[in-house]
C-alpha positions in Angstrom: 66.4 153.1 125.9 69.6 151.9 125.6 68.5 148.4 125.2 66.2 149.3 122.5 68.7 151.1 120.9 71.2 147.9 120.9 68.3 146.1 119.6 67.7 148.2 116.5 71.8 148.2 116.0 72.0 145.0 116.1 69.4 144.3 113.5 70.6 146.8 111.0 74.2 145.0 111.6 72.5 141.6 110.9 70.4 142.9 107.8 73.5 144.8 106.2 75.1 141.7 104.7 71.8 141.3 102.7 71.6 144.9 101.9 75.0 144.8 100.6 74.4 141.9 98.2 70.9 143.3 97.2 72.3 144.0 93.7 74.0 143.3 90.4 77.8 142.2 91.5 80.6 140.4 90.1 82.8 137.9 91.4 85.6 137.4 92.0 86.5 140.2 94.0 90.6 139.8 93.5 92.6 137.9 90.3 96.1 138.5 88.9 97.6 140.8 86.3 97.4 138.5 83.0 95.3 135.9 84.1 92.4 134.0 82.4 89.7 134.3 84.8 85.6 133.1 85.3 83.9 135.7 86.3 80.2 135.4 87.7 77.7 138.4 87.5 74.7 138.0 89.9 71.4 139.5 89.1 68.9 139.3 91.6 65.3 140.8 91.7 64.3 141.8 95.3 61.7 144.4 95.2 58.6 143.6 93.7 59.7 144.1 90.0 61.2 141.5 87.8 64.4 142.2 86.4 64.5 141.9 82.9 68.0 142.6 81.4 71.6 143.3 83.0 74.1 145.3 81.3 78.0 145.1 81.9 80.8 147.3 80.5 83.8 145.7 79.9 86.6 148.1 81.0 89.7 148.6 78.8 92.5 145.9 78.8 89.8 143.1 80.0 89.4 140.9 76.8 86.3 138.4 77.2 86.8 135.2 75.4 83.5 133.2 76.4 79.9 134.3 77.2 77.1 132.0 78.8 73.6 133.0 79.2 71.0 130.7 81.0 69.3 127.9 78.9 66.9 130.2 76.5 67.7 133.2 77.8 70.0 135.1 75.6 73.0 137.8 75.2 74.0 140.3 72.6 77.3 142.1 72.5 78.7 145.0 71.6 82.1 145.2 70.0 84.9 147.8 69.2 87.0 146.2 66.5 87.4 142.7 67.8 87.2 143.2 71.4 84.1 142.8 73.4 83.2 146.0 75.3 79.6 145.4 76.2 77.2 142.6 77.4 73.4 142.8 77.8 72.0 139.4 79.1 68.1 139.3 78.6 66.7 137.7 81.5 63.6 137.0 83.3 64.1 137.6 87.3 61.0 137.2 89.2 61.1 138.9 92.6 62.9 137.4 95.4 64.7 135.0 92.9 68.4 135.6 91.5 70.5 134.0 88.3 73.9 134.1 87.8 75.7 134.5 84.0 79.2 133.6 83.6 82.0 134.8 81.4 85.6 133.9 80.8 87.8 137.0 80.6 91.6 137.6 80.4 92.6 140.6 82.7 94.8 143.8 81.8 98.6 143.1 82.5 98.8 146.2 85.2 96.7 148.5 86.9 95.2 148.0 90.8 91.5 147.0 89.9 89.2 146.5 87.2 86.3 148.9 87.5 82.7 146.9 86.0 79.9 149.0 84.6 76.6 147.0 85.8 73.1 148.0 85.4 69.9 146.3 86.0 66.6 147.1 84.0 62.9 146.5 85.5 60.0 145.6 84.1 58.3 148.8 85.2 61.0 150.6 82.7 63.5 152.0 85.2 67.2 150.9 85.2 69.7 150.9 88.7 73.4 151.8 87.9 75.5 149.4 90.4 78.5 150.1 89.5 78.4 153.8 91.4 76.2 154.8 94.7 74.1 158.1 94.9 77.5 159.9 96.3 79.5 159.2 93.0 82.1 156.3 95.3 82.4 153.3 93.2 80.7 149.9 94.4 83.2 147.3 95.9 80.7 145.0 94.4 81.6 146.3 90.5 85.3 146.4 91.5 88.1 143.2 91.2 91.2 144.0 92.7 94.3 143.2 90.3 97.6 142.0 91.8 100.9 140.4 90.7 99.8 137.1 92.9 96.9 136.1 95.1 
């Protein structure tokens, strides 16, 4: 019995990194106050339904300077005054595949972290929020920690 439990625990432990990465996420996870940084948003489709869009809310204090979409795909932006406050990438990510989109942004000059609003839309009309979990906790894959130096 003990060996069986250890085997189940080992499978769960080995599978855990895949589960943690199995959703829309942003990198890098750490940056510097006021730095101009290239950010990458990974958009996977792990289930049986294709992803058709990914939405990102740009937190206050972050200035998006350049956006990138995969060839032939589109993005739309929402602005408040001259600042980009959200981006929607219209994509077609079949099950079992992923796509990376990127943007360049200037980080806020103060604060401990940036919490990105990340949502994923599927072909069946459902949407998943990847910023907070079911318990209302902020997911680490939606956060960039900020510091004075790396």
